[in-house]
C-alpha positions as semicolon CSV with decimal commas, in nm:
position;residue;x (nm);y (nm);z (nm)
1;M;0,017;-0,040;0,002
2;P;0,124;0,380;-0,055
3;I;0,267;0,520;0,237
4;I;0,100;0,900;0,332
5;H;0,237;1,114;0,534
6;Y;0,011;1,300;0,744
7;H;-0,027;1,633;0,871
8;A;-0,114;1,749;1,240
9;E;-0,368;1,976;1,126
10;I;-0,612;1,834;0,868
11;R;-0,514;2,049;0,500
12;L;-0,791;2,020;0,251
13;L;-0,808;2,124;-0,128
14;V;-1,179;2,247;-0,194
15;S;-1,240;2,239;-0,564
16;V;-1,536;2,485;-0,644
17;R;-1,732;2,641;-0,921
18;G;-1,952;2,517;-1,193
19;H;-2,289;2,571;-0,997
20;P;-2,417;2,839;-0,813
21;F;-2,380;2,846;-0,416
22;D;-2,344;3,094;-0,115
23;R;-1,925;3,059;-0,110
24;T;-1,913;3,262;0,253
25;A;-2,183;3,025;0,387
26;F;-2,009;2,736;0,244
27;D;-1,660;2,824;0,365
28;A;-1,794;2,887;0,697
29;I;-1,857;2,523;0,739
30;F;-1,461;2,461;0,739
31;Q;-1,382;2,742;0,918
32;D;-1,590;2,611;1,249
33;M;-1,382;2,280;1,186
34;E;-1,121;2,239;1,436
35;G;-0,779;2,143;1,342
36;V;-0,872;2,148;0,984
37;S;-0,732;2,417;0,709
38;A;-0,932;2,465;0,399
39;T;-0,811;2,607;0,112
40;M;-1,093;2,693;-0,173
41;V;-0,983;2,684;-0,578
42;D;-1,210;2,727;-0,827
43;Q;-1,219;2,575;-1,175
44;P;-1,037;2,509;-1,390
45;A;-0,745;2,615;-1,194
46;A;-0,848;2,339;-0,927
47;A;-0,831;2,091;-1,181
48;R;-0,482;2,191;-1,281
49;L;-0,357;2,094;-0,886
50;M;-0,482;1,772;-0,901
51;N;-0,212;1,560;-0,949
52;L;0,075;1,410;-0,695
53;E;0,303;1,687;-0,655
54;D;0,097;1,970;-0,620
55;M;-0,116;1,726;-0,399
56;Q;0,162;1,660;-0,155
57;D;0,094;1,940;0,130
58;F;-0,319;1,865;0,136
59;D;-0,390;1,520;0,305
60;A;-0,783;1,525;0,101
61;L;-0,966;1,653;-0,194
62;V;-1,318;1,789;-0,148
63;L;-1,510;1,851;-0,479
64;Y;-1,802;2,077;-0,461
65;D;-1,742;2,162;-0,820
66;M;-1,914;2,029;-1,164
67;P;-1,660;2,065;-1,448
68;G;-1,710;1,907;-1,764
69;L;-2,032;2,099;-1,892
70;D;-2,099;2,388;-2,076
71;F;-2,418;2,564;-2,007
72;E;-2,299;2,829;-2,283
73;D;-2,330;2,543;-2,622
74;P;-2,611;2,694;-2,836
75;L;-2,669;2,421;-3,017
76;K;-2,629;2,153;-2,710
77;K;-2,775;2,204;-2,339
78;P;-2,546;2,151;-2,173
79;G;-2,256;2,057;-2,449
80;F;-1,985;1,796;-2,308
81;V;-1,636;1,940;-2,247
82;D;-1,329;1,663;-2,261
83;P;-1,107;1,653;-1,895
84;D;-0,732;1,765;-2,014
85;P;-0,523;1,390;-2,000
86;A;-0,303;1,554;-1,758
87;L;-0,574;1,592;-1,525
88;V;-0,650;1,229;-1,609
89;K;-0,335;1,104;-1,535
90;G;-0,279;1,287;-1,198
91;F;-0,580;1,266;-1,049
92;E;-0,599;0,850;-1,126
93;A;-0,267;0,890;-0,965
94;L;-0,395;1,047;-0,661
95;L;-0,633;0,769;-0,629
96;Q;-0,335;0,512;-0,665
97;E;-0,166;0,714;-0,389
98;G;-0,443;0,673;-0,157
99;K;-0,542;1,023;-0,119
100;G;-0,888;1,063;0,047
101;I;-1,184;1,236;-0,148
102;V;-1,496;1,372;-0,014
103;A;-1,750;1,444;-0,316
104;L;-2,071;1,645;-0,208
105;H;-2,415;1,686;-0,419
106;H;-2,338;1,849;-0,714
107;S;-2,000;1,697;-0,808
108;L;-2,184;1,397;-0,902
109;A;-2,269;1,559;-1,241
110;G;-1,879;1,639;-1,321
111;W;-1,664;1,497;-1,619
112;P;-1,966;1,337;-1,813
113;T;-1,727;1,225;-2,064
114;W;-1,496;1,050;-1,830
115;P;-1,676;0,719;-1,702
116;E;-1,407;0,629;-1,480
117;Y;-1,487;0,951;-1,295
118;G;-1,833;0,843;-1,201
119;D;-1,744;0,463;-1,096
120;W;-1,484;0,632;-0,845
121;L;-1,765;0,836;-0,720
122;G;-2,044;0,592;-0,700
123;G;-2,300;0,756;-0,960
124;R;-2,370;0,993;-1,178
125;F;-2,661;1,296;-1,215
126;L;-2,738;1,344;-1,603
127;Y;-2,802;1,667;-1,752
128;R;-2,959;1,480;-2,053
129;Q;-2,974;1,122;-2,188
130;D;-2,693;0,904;-2,163
131;V;-2,513;0,566;-2,186
132;V;-2,432;0,428;-1,809
133;H;-2,281;0,100;-1,790
134;G;-2,418;0,040;-2,142
135;K;-2,763;0,134;-2,105
136;R;-2,940;0,398;-2,226
137;T;-3,062;0,641;-1,934
138;L;-3,262;0,935;-1,927
139;D;-3,177;1,272;-1,829
140;S;-3,191;1,303;-1,430
141;G;-3,380;1,502;-1,197
142;Y;-3,410;1,710;-0,920
143;A;-3,604;1,855;-0,631
144;H;-3,511;2,190;-0,436
145;D;-3,609;2,289;-0,105
146;V;-3,724;1,951;0,003
147;D;-3,813;1,901;0,369
148;Y;-3,756;1,531;0,426
149;V;-3,585;1,279;0,717
150;A;-3,239;1,140;0,649
151;R;-3,215;0,771;0,790
152;N;-2,856;0,658;0,956
153;V;-2,826;0,306;0,792
154;A;-2,460;0,234;0,872
155;P;-2,490;0,351;1,302
156;D;-2,113;0,132;1,306
157;H;-1,929;0,314;1,019
158;P;-1,690;0,598;1,139
159;V;-1,869;0,842;0,929
160;M;-2,177;0,825;1,085
161;R;-2,037;0,803;1,475
162;D;-2,247;1,008;1,689
163;I;-2,510;1,053;1,391
164;P;-2,862;0,928;1,522
165;E;-3,077;0,728;1,376
166;S;-3,312;0,968;1,167
167;F;-3,269;1,365;1,162
168;P;-3,463;1,624;0,974
169;I;-3,317;1,805;0,679
170;C;-3,444;2,063;0,414
171;D;-3,182;2,044;0,128
172;E;-3,230;1,940;-0,286
173;L;-3,261;1,599;-0,372
174;Y;-3,136;1,412;-0,696
175;L;-3,336;1,117;-0,909
176;A;-2,966;1,025;-1,034
177;E;-2,781;0,692;-1,119
178;I;-2,621;0,554;-0,800
179;F;-2,427;0,252;-0,807
180;E;-2,538;0,126;-0,477
181;P;-2,333;-0,256;-0,557
182;D;-2,024;-0,081;-0,560
183;V;-2,057;0,158;-0,256
184;T;-2,117;0,121;0,122
185;P;-2,437;0,274;0,203
186;L;-2,460;0,514;0,460
187;L;-2,733;0,769;0,466
188;R;-3,083;0,727;0,306
189;S;-3,398;0,969;0,237
190;G;-3,748;0,927;0,364
191;H;-3,830;1,105;0,044
192;D;-4,021;0,888;-0,240
193;F;-3,764;0,870;-0,535
194;I;-3,994;0,854;-0,829
195;A;-4,083;1,059;-1,133
196;E;-4,379;1,256;-0,992
197;N;-4,187;1,417;-0,711
198;F;-3,888;1,558;-0,930
199;Y;-3,834;1,729;-1,235
200;S;-3,639;1,690;-1,560
201;A;-3,248;1,830;-1,550
202;T;-3,263;1,857;-1,942
203;A;-3,634;2,031;-1,918
204;A;-3,489;2,289;-1,697
205;L;-3,165;2,351;-1,906
206;N;-3,418;2,456;-2,186
207;E;-3,621;2,695;-1,961
208;R;-3,895;2,473;-1,849
209;M;-3,820;2,497;-1,471
210;Y;-4,043;2,247;-1,286
211;D;-4,119;2,059;-1,587
212;N;-4,158;1,665;-1,568
213;E;-4,420;1,687;-1,811
214;N;-4,402;1,335;-2,045
215;W;-4,031;1,236;-1,819
216;V;-4,090;0,898;-1,761
217;H;-3,794;0,871;-1,555
218;P;-3,790;0,489;-1,366
219;P;-3,792;0,518;-0,974
220;G;-3,447;0,499;-0,864
221;S;-3,233;0,443;-0,512
222;D;-3,322;0,645;-0,240
223;L;-2,949;0,649;-0,119
224;I;-2,740;0,987;-0,061
225;G;-2,481;0,867;0,114
226;W;-2,221;0,648;0,118
227;A;-1,857;0,515;0,139
228;K;-1,626;0,357;-0,089
229;K;-1,278;0,244;-0,230
230;A;-1,164;0,472;-0,525
231;L;-0,814;0,261;-0,612
232;N;-0,656;0,295;-0,309
233;S;-0,818;0,592;-0,193
234;R;-1,083;0,652;0,079
235;L;-1,408;0,788;-0,070
236;V;-1,744;0,930;0,078
237;Y;-2,001;1,119;-0,148
238;L;-2,303;1,328;0,050
239;Q;-2,580;1,441;-0,178
240;P;-2,705;1,693;0,081
241;G;-2,507;2,018;0,018
242;D;-2,677;2,258;-0,222
243;S;-2,772;2,559;0,069
244;S;-2,737;2,697;0,359
245;K;-3,018;2,481;0,466
246;A;-2,792;2,180;0,465
247;Y;-2,456;2,423;0,570
248;E;-2,625;2,478;0,865
249;N;-2,775;2,179;0,993
250;P;-2,522;2,011;1,253
251;H;-2,583;1,672;1,148
252;Y;-2,471;1,756;0,837
253;R;-2,163;1,930;0,941
254;K;-2,089;1,638;1,164
255;I;-2,132;1,337;0,852
256;L;-1,919;1,616;0,692
257;R;-1,627;1,632;0,941
258;N;-1,622;1,259;1,021
259;A;-1,586;1,157;0,645
260;I;-1,312;1,455;0,634
261;D;-1,152;1,244;0,942
262;W;-1,233;0,894;0,736
263;V;-1,073;0,969;0,441
264;T;-0,759;1,114;0,597
265;C;-0,754;0,765;0,817
266;R;-0,784;0,986;1,115
267;T;-1,045;0,682;1,210
């Protein structure tokens, strides 16, 4: 196994941009974490740091970005952008080394033309129809400001330490492609993941917000948080995290801190 050298203070590279968010409120999550130093870098500059040399002073990578999508393409919404070969090589090298990854919310939509990226994260949010694991798949769904109950389904896992059996939260949910056989489930939602409760991502891009007419997406997974191995790295994905309503939830903050500790092998 790779040898990882740890700093006394957990140093995070936080990759952002590609999706609107409250930067100040999001940054406050990490500022309030004792023993954590977070450096927020916007895409595409962040991608240039995702390699062994530039990540050597960071203990983990937090993905709160949505790269690989061009929403200004007049012919296709969105247009897809391929990752730079240097990023593909560098990111895989980080996973081979064992660098910890915490992926949040809209990161599930990143790099749609890079299949391994979605496999490493454990799922994909699709802005338009695509082929996923050999199957033609409809665009994904979204639902903003959903009040739901999150259920801790892995109370013995370090990421879910000191988290109650269930807790209320208000946030955006996705009806997306979740690769459940490849992950360790941590958190599920009590919401019904059926087309009637979500809106088409493609319709929204075509200026039909909150539209699911003639959108016949099959029922999806209620899994909203998981842990997995991505090559030699520990990785945690948390679907909550769209807005300050989630940022300020104490249980969400605790899960995120636990995830950071786990992917950096502090627990």
